[in-house]
C-alpha positions, 0 to 999 in steps of 0.5 A: 507541523502542518496537518498536510505534512503530518498526513504525508508522514503518516502515509510514508509510515504506512507504506514503509511499514507495509514494505518492512512487513513484506520482508520480515514475514513474506510467507503471509504475503505470499499466500495473497498473490493470485496464482494467475500471475507469472513467477513465484509468489515470493518474487511478487512479495519482495517486488511489491515491498521494493515498490512500496519503499520507492513510493514511500520515498517519493511521498517523503520528499516534498519535491516528489510528493505530488507524484508520490501520492498518485503512485501511492493511490495506484499501488493501493488500488493495484493490491486490491486483488490480493485483498480479495483473494485473502478474503476468499481464501479465509472464508472458512477461518475462524470468525475474527480472522475471516472478519479481519480479511473482509474488513480490509476490502472497504478500508482500501477506498479511504486509503486510496482517497488519502493518498490522492489528498496527499498528492493534491496538498503537495506544493507544486515543484518549481524548477529554478 
């Protein structure tokens, strides 16, 4: 298997795993939803899980991988405010938890760059 195919599959796993976590332990994600958003935190948690699954599906299929990678980069950028909220909310937690929340912030950049690389490396879809 080519390295770019392996990279795309790993991104699919990250996205699908994140979606599964949103469904399995939604309370943990509810707490990261900014209060300024309309609706309930749970609806945003489940909605974002559905979007993650759809994006994972787009990355998984070679014909839609180029767009899927772009969508993944957009999704990873869009969830950054939730990571900022988590880091702020956890500022008084024990050091290991506080540090884990803070470490999520700079990790978002390489994740977005990875998704963009998956998009760039995807074979162009040709309609026949």
